[in-house]
C-alpha positions in Angstrom: 25.4 -53.3 -40.0 24.8 -51.0 -37.1 27.5 -48.6 -38.4 26.0 -48.6 -41.9 22.6 -47.8 -40.4 24.0 -44.9 -38.4 25.9 -43.5 -41.4 22.7 -43.8 -43.5 20.7 -42.0 -40.8 23.3 -39.2 -40.6 23.2 -38.8 -44.4 19.4 -38.7 -44.4 19.5 -35.9 -41.7 22.1 -34.0 -43.6 20.2 -34.2 -46.9 17.0 -33.1 -45.2 18.8 -30.1 -43.6 20.3 -29.2 -47.0 16.9 -29.3 -48.7 15.4 -27.0 -46.1 18.2 -24.5 -46.5 18.0 -24.2 -50.3 17.3 -20.6 -51.2 13.8 -19.8 -52.6 13.1 -16.5 -54.3 9.7 -14.9 -54.7 8.8 -11.5 -56.1 6.0 -9.4 -54.6 4.6 -6.2 -56.2 3.3 -3.6 -53.7 -0.2 -2.6 -54.8 -0.2 1.0 -56.2 3.6 1.4 -56.4 6.4 0.5 -58.7 8.2 -1.6 -56.0 8.8 -5.2 -57.0 10.7 -6.8 -54.2 12.6 -10.0 -54.9 12.7 -11.8 -51.5 15.0 -14.8 -51.1 14.6 -17.1 -48.1 16.9 -19.8 -46.8 15.8 -21.4 -43.6 15.0 -18.5 -41.2 17.2 -15.9 -43.1 15.9 -13.6 -45.8 17.3 -10.9 -48.1 15.5 -8.5 -50.4 16.2 -6.3 -53.5 13.8 -3.9 -55.1 14.0 -3.4 -58.9 16.6 -0.8 -59.8 14.1 1.0 -62.1 12.0 1.8 -58.9 13.9 2.4 -55.7 16.7 -0.1 -55.6 16.3 -0.6 -51.9 18.0 -3.7 -50.5 18.5 -5.4 -47.1 18.1 -8.5 -45.1 16.2 -10.0 -42.2 14.5 -13.0 -40.8 11.4 -15.2 -41.1 9.6 -14.9 -37.9 6.5 -13.5 -36.2 5.6 -9.9 -35.5 3.3 -9.0 -32.7 -0.2 -8.2 -33.9 0.8 -9.2 -37.4 1.4 -13.0 -37.3 3.9 -15.0 -39.3 6.0 -12.7 -41.4 9.3 -11.8 -43.0 10.9 -8.9 -41.2 13.4 -7.0 -43.4 15.7 -4.1 -42.6 16.4 -2.1 -45.7 18.5 0.8 -46.8 16.7 3.6 -48.6 19.1 4.0 -51.5 17.7 7.5 -52.4 17.8 8.8 -48.8 21.0 8.1 -46.9 20.5 7.8 -43.2 17.0 6.5 -43.4 16.4 2.9 -42.5 13.3 1.0 -43.5 11.7 -2.0 -41.9 9.4 -4.0 -44.2 7.1 -6.5 -42.5 5.5 -8.9 -45.1 2.9 -11.5 -44.3 4.3 -15.0 -44.9 3.9 -17.4 -46.7 3.5 -15.2 -49.8 0.0 -15.1 -51.3 -1.6 -12.6 -53.6 -3.5 -10.2 -51.4 -1.0 -10.6 -48.6 -0.3 -7.6 -46.4 2.7 -5.5 -45.5 3.7 -2.7 -43.2 6.6 -0.3 -44.0 8.3 1.5 -41.1 10.9 4.2 -41.3 13.5 5.4 -38.8 16.4 7.9 -38.7 17.4 7.1 -35.2 17.3 3.3 -35.2 15.0 3.2 -32.1 11.9 5.2 -33.1 10.0 3.6 -36.0 7.1 5.3 -37.7 4.5 3.2 -39.4 4.5 4.9 -42.8 2.5 2.7 -45.2 0.3 -0.3 -44.8 -1.0 -2.2 -47.9 -1.3 -5.3 -49.9 0.9 -7.1 -52.4 0.6 -9.5 -55.3 2.9 -12.3 -56.3 4.8 -11.4 -59.4 5.7 -14.5 -61.5 7.9 -12.5 -63.9 9.3 -9.4 -62.2 11.8 -8.7 -65.0 9.3 -9.1 -67.9 7.8 -5.6 -67.7 8.9 -2.3 -66.2 7.1 -1.3 -63.0 5.0 1.8 -63.3 4.2 4.4 -60.7 6.2 5.9 -57.9 8.2 4.2 -55.2 6.4 3.5 -52.0 8.8 5.8 -50.1 7.4 8.8 -52.1 4.3 8.5 -49.9 6.2 9.0 -46.6 5.5 11.9 -44.3 8.9 13.7 -44.3 
């Protein structure tokens, strides 16, 4: 009986852990730009892909907290149109329409420039319509 109880408890813990680690994908649209980022989270890990019709940027990161920003998803991305430029997207989390983001840029990996701050909306059907406008990186100071 004791062994069965221990096995049941172990299974319950394993199932609870598996449920937490199940990937969840949400799409956010940056206000004023064509970027629709599909962000997938699994536990404390996250990965991102922009729509190919906009910038096609991609990368990965973590769910955490950013100083002076609060709970967030912090994503390092490759700028597909600009080799050698790394981006850091910090997005408020959990995702809500009207949430905020900051987009940083670096070419050295140590000095980040805060390029764009803005808001985003949740996009329930990111593939249903083409995104209009320019990519957010077009607004960078180069």
